[in-house]
C-alpha positions, 0 to 999 in steps of 0.5 A, spaced: 444 478 501 441 483 501 444 490 498 443 494 505 448 488 507 453 490 503 458 496 503 460 498 497 468 496 495 470 503 493 466 506 499 469 502 504 476 503 501 475 510 502 473 509 509 480 507 510 483 513 507 479 516 512 483 512 518 489 515 515 486 521 514 485 521 522 492 520 524 494 526 521 490 530 526 490 525 532 494 529 537 498 522 540 501 523 533 508 527 533 508 533 528 512 530 522 508 523 523 502 527 522 504 530 515 507 523 513 500 521 514 498 526 510 503 525 505 500 517 505 493 519 505 495 522 498 499 518 495 492 512 498 488 517 493 492 519 487 492 511 486 485 510 487 484 515 482 489 512 477 485 505 477 479 504 481 475 511 479 478 511 472 474 503 473 468 505 474 469 511 468 470 506 463 464 503 465 460 509 465 462 508 457 457 500 456 451 501 453 444 500 457 444 493 455 450 491 459 450 496 465 443 492 466 446 485 465 451 487 470 447 489 474 451 496 473 449 502 478 456 506 476 453 512 476 451 513 483 457 509 486 461 515 482 457 521 485 457 517 492 466 516 492 467 523 488 462 527 495 466 523 500 473 525 497 470 532 496 469 533 503 475 529 505 479 534 501 476 540 505 478 536 511 485 535 508 485 543 507 482 545 515 488 540 517 493 542 513 492 550 514 489 550 522 493 545 525 500 543 521 503 550 519 501 552 526 504 547 529 510 547 526 510 555 527 511 553 534 517 549 533 520 554 529 518 552 522 514 556 518 512 555 511 512 562 507 507 565 502 510 569 498 507 576 501 510 573 507 518 574 504 523 579 507 528 583 501 533 577 503 529 572 501 525 575 495 532 576 492 534 569 493 528 566 491 529 570 485 536 568 485 533 560 484 529 560 479 532 564 475 537 559 476 534 553 477 528 553 474 527 557 469 529 551 464 523 547 467 517 551 468 516 551 461 510 557 460 504 555 454 498 561 452 492 557 452 489 558 445 482 555 445 481 550 440 489 551 438 493 550 443 492 544 448 497 542 452 499 535 454 499 536 462 504 530 465 501 524 469 500 526 476 505 532 476 504 540 478 501 546 474 500 553 475 493 555 471 494 564 469 489 569 469 491 575 466 490 581 462 495 584 456 498 592 458 493 596 455 497 599 449 493 604 447 489 609 449 481 606 452 482 600 449 480 595 453 484 589 456 484 583 453 483 577 457 488 571 457 489 564 460 495 561 460 498 554 464 506 553 467 509 547 470 511 547 477 518 542 477 517 540 482 519 532 480 525 536 478 527 540 484 524 538 490 518 540 493 520 544 499 526 550 498 529 552 505 530 560 506 535 565 509 532 565 516 533 568 522 537 564 528 533 559 531 527 559 525 527 555 519 523 558 513 521 554 507 517 556 501 514 550 497 516 550 490 509 553 487 509 559 491 516 560 487 513 560 480 508 564 483 512 569 485 516 569 478 510 568 474 510 575 471 517 575 468 515 568 464 509 573 460 513 579 460 506 582 456 501 581 461 499 584 467 498 578 473 490 578 476 492 570 480 494 563 479 491 557 481 494 550 481 492 544 478 494 537 477 492 531 472 491 524 474 491 519 467 488 512 467 494 508 470 490 501 468 494 497 463 488 494 459 491 488 456 484 485 453 486 479 450 491 476 456 490 468 453 493 469 447 499 472 444 505 475 447 503 477 455 510 479 456 510 484 450 503 486 451 505 489 458 512 493 455 506 496 451 502 498 455 507 501 460 509 506 455 502 508 454 500 508 462 503 515 463 499 519 457 491 515 458 485 518 458 484 524 464 480 520 471 482 526 475 483 534 474 485 536 482 484 544 482 484 549 487 477 551 490 478 558 489 479 558 481 474 562 478 468 558 475 468 561 468 476 560 468 475 553 470 469 551 465 475 554 459 480 549 462 475 544 462 474 545 455 481 546 453 484 540 457 477 536 454 475 534 462 468 533 464 464 534 469 465 528 473 473 528 472 473 535 477 476 534 484 477 541 489 482 542 493 486 547 496 492 552 495 497 545 494 497 538 490 501 532 491 501 532 498 505 526 498 511 529 497 511 531 504 515 525 506 520 529 504 519 534 508 525 537 511 526 535 519 532 540 521 534 535 525 528 536 530 528 528 532 522 529 538 517 531 532 518 523 530 515 518 534 522 514 537 524 509 533 522 501 535 529 498 532 528 492 530 530 486 533 535 480 531 532 474 530 538 470 534 537 463 532 538 464 526 541 470 525 547 467 529 546 460 527 553 456 526 548 452 520 542 455 519 539 449 515 541 445 522 538 450 525 531 449 520 531 443 521 531 442 529 525 446 529 520 451 525 522 459 526 517 465 527 519 471 525 515 478 525 517 484 521 518 490 522 519 488 529 525 483 527 531 485 522 529 481 515 537 479 515 534 472 517 531 471 511 536 474 507 541 470 511 538 464 507 539 466 500 546 468 501 548 461 506 544 458 500 548 461 494 555 459 497 553 452 500 556 447 496 551 442 497 545 446 495 542 445 489 536 448 487 533 454 489 526 456 487 523 463 488 516 467 488 517 474 486 512 479 486 515 486 488 523 486 490 526 491 493 530 496 488 537 494 491 535 487 493 541 482 496 536 476 495 536 477 488 544 478 488 545 471 492 540 468 486 544 470 480 551 469 485 547 462 486 546 461 478 553 463 476 555 458 481 553 453 477 546 452 482 539 450 479 535 456 479 529 458 478 524 464 479 516 465 477 517 472 476 509 476 476 509 481 472 502 484 473 503 486 480 501 493 479 506 499 479 511 493 480 511 492 473 515 495 469 521 493 476 519 486 475 521 486 468 527 488 469 529 484 474 527 478 470 531 480 464 537 481 470 536 473 472 535 471 465 542 474 464 545 471 470 542 464 468 537 463 473 531 459 469 525 465 469 518 463 469 513 469 468 505 470 469 499 466 467 494 470 462 488 472 466 491 470 473 495 473 478 500 468 483 501 472 490 504 466 494 510 468 497 514 462 498 521 460 496 524 453 496 531 450 497 534 444 496 541 441 499 545 434 499 545 431 505 547 423 506 547 423 498 540 425 499 536 431 497 533 435 503 527 440 502 527 447 506 523 452 505 520 460 507 513 462 506 511 468 509 504 473 508 509 478 505 513 480 498 521 478 498 522 486 499 528 489 504 525 495 504 518 494 505 519 489 511 521 495 514 514 498 514 510 492 513 507 488 518 508 480 516 509 474 519 514 469 515 516 461 517 522 457 516 520 449 516 524 443 513 517 440 515 517 434 510 510 435 509 509 442 508 516 442 504 513 437 499 507 441 498 511 447 497 515 443 491 508 441 488 506 449 488 513 451 484 511 445 479 505 447 478 508 454 477 514 452 472 509 446 468 502 450 468 500 443 470 495 440 475 499 436 481 499 429 482 497 429 488 492 434 493 494 439 497 493 436 504 497 441 509 497 448 504 491 451 502 493 453 495 489 458 492 485 455 484 486 448 488 483 448 495 484 455 498 476 457 498 473 450 499 477 449 506 475 457 507 468 455 506 468 448 510 472 451 516 466 456 517 461 451 515 463 446 521 463 452 526 456 454 523 454 446 525 457 446 532 454 453 533 447 450 532 449 444 536 449 448 542 458 447 541 462 453 542 465 456 536 469 461 534 471 465 528 478 470 528 480 472 522 485 479 520 486 480 513 487 487 509 481 486 506 474 483 506 469 483 500 468 477 497 460 476 497 460 468 498 465 469 504 461 475 507 454 472 506 458 466 509 459 469 516 452 472 517 450 465 517 456 464 522 452 469 526 445 468 525 448 460 528 451 463 534 459 463 531 462 469 535 466 472 529 471 477 530 475 480 524 482 484 524 481 488 518 486 494 515 482 496 509 476 494 505 470 491 509 464 490 505 461 487 511 457 490 515 458 488 523 453 488 529 446 489 525 441 486 528 437 479 524 444 477 520 451 480 524 450 481 531 455 476 533 460 479 528 465 485 531 470 488 527 476 493 528 481 496 523 488 498 526 492 504 522 499 505 526 507 507 524 506 500 520 502 498 515 498 492 517 499 487 513 499 480 515 492 475 514 491 470 520 485 465 519 483 462 525 478 456 527 475 454 533 475 446 530 471 443 536 476 445 541 482 443 536 483 451 533 486 451 526 490 457 524 494 460 518 497 465 516 496 467 508 497 472 503 490 471 501 485 477 503 478 475 503 476 479 496 473 476 491 480 476 486 484 473 491 481 467 492 478 465 485 483 469 481 489 468 484 495 463 486 495 464 494 498 460 500 495 459 507 500 455 511 498 451 516 501 452 524 502 446 527 508 447 532 504 450 539 510 455 540 509 457 534 501 458 535 501 461 542 506 467 539 501 468 532 494 468 537 497 473 542 499 478 537 492 477 535 489 478 542 494 484 543 491 486 536 484 486 539 486 489 545 488 495 543 485 501 545 489 506 542 490 505 534 483 502 534 478 503 530 471 499 531 468 498 524 461 498 522 457 500 516 456 508 516 464 510 516 464 513 522 471 510 524 471 511 531 477 510 535 477 504 541 478 508 547 476 507 554 478 511 559 480 509 566 483 503 562 490 501 561 493 503 554 494 498 550 497 500 542 497 494 539 504 495 534 508 497 540 506 492 545 507 487 540 515 490 540 516 489 546 513 482 546 518 479 541 523 483 545 522 479 552 522 473 547 529 474 545 531 476 552 528 469 554 532 466 549 539 470 551 537 467 559 537 460 557 543 460 552 547 463 559 543 457 563 546 452 558 553 455 558 553 455 565 550 447 566 
């Protein structure tokens, strides 16, 4: 594969975050939704610097020999990444200052700075500062080579430029710098001020500190203040995962996460160069670590921007639908035995999944419950059900992936709680992540053990199920459930299965090889002149082997359609290697998280939904699952949803190798916003189901 035929993964990710930023300025979005997308953009970027940029900076520390051996051109890539971020940050400032703030004012919401305050508001701010903020601001005078303050990860500070007050005539005032903490972590970011009728005046806590700064440095004249934020390297760097106690290593590494080396210093771009250089010296920051932004940082705080009850400035909620066949079933297990059931969140309520676990916990015929835990809700009814089941004498086991980034601590905590309740807890494999979303339940029926399973593209998480778009399947299929049982046997015994997987595609066993085989089959059919098609939906497409194979498929005449949310290293629509490939990306109110693979397969299509992206890490270094869809009605639903997404002309963007992210909006065509259309698609199915029940009752 030529270098010109691949997009760097980290550059491609920035293109995805640019799509998030597009939503912050899309006039089709209500005002508070645009503010929310600014917060999402900022949150994404913080993690990006904490993980990806940190990794590039560490690669720079390698010697020339190692860089050559691994074909690393990290400096060029890092420069490109930082240039893109700098331009995006200019756009963030423009959107906020020129669009968000004026539109808030039109609604009677005024974001005031300290110079805008009236006398009543000044008194309020000063009282607020002394009553609530004074214990937290922690003023420090900077003394080069002597005082090096430690800045907490991702927290806000003001750098103060000041001069000593003149005490002796004709003496020259001495320059001095200081740092003050902005205590948004304790008090929130937005403070509502006394306001006139029909107005809502708000001040950002940064400006409260600015207003009060002279009280903190009484011997100095304040010249100006500039906000900064430091992001620290959040990678755990567990060097030896193959020996020793992995759990202890992770616990020890978590303690160090918030004191890791700096990976980014965000600063107000109006800061004088002299002050910036001084700050770099004091904090030991390199030029590569510098990211200029506007007056305010940590825009993810806008998740908590007050809405003043103005519901018209939000999207009209799509209330999750009941999945009546399971939620209102007298016996959920009998209903699962009758047929497989498909749900899609957040269009459906998550209650059907929760009910499965809570029913299993109380059912005296259930003997075993097994689950894979990757990311779990803070207050999880599912975890509570597992503990209740164990305490009642059932055999409950949980595989906990403690290497789930930023959820390591929560997963360790849940593991301890489960163990205390008697659950058999199995922890991460060294050098390998378990990313499958599977559970297995065993019941005694007519003196025999009967297996039931729930399989999904998303985690067992009641919180994210409200905002992540995922498929889930309830099944009592013997073939599927037996293979799920085989999967859990691998996780619990760390041994190869006695029999191969024939239905499930499982990472480390048959997942990648099967996908390669399916693509090659389409290539062979195209070369024979037969119809050949591939239609996939993934979060990320990065694996070079799969990309190269898709290019070969395109050259052979296979029609390839790709729906990709985030990273796309493949370049579609280019003559000579990808002209038969089209790719789109959808960013909307819900996070697209489901993965679906469809192959034409000589007119007898193969369809899978999966936990796996087409990334090297997923296909080579994780245990993932792809679940075959055999039921015709379920096949039709998933295929219909895929076609709805492909037809989206409101929130879909065309993916190319240049990162243009052009919306697909066709004039004189009916508007199709796939997430909204999907909701009403499932609403019609629920209405049809209710109608069929009424007909049965009347017969």
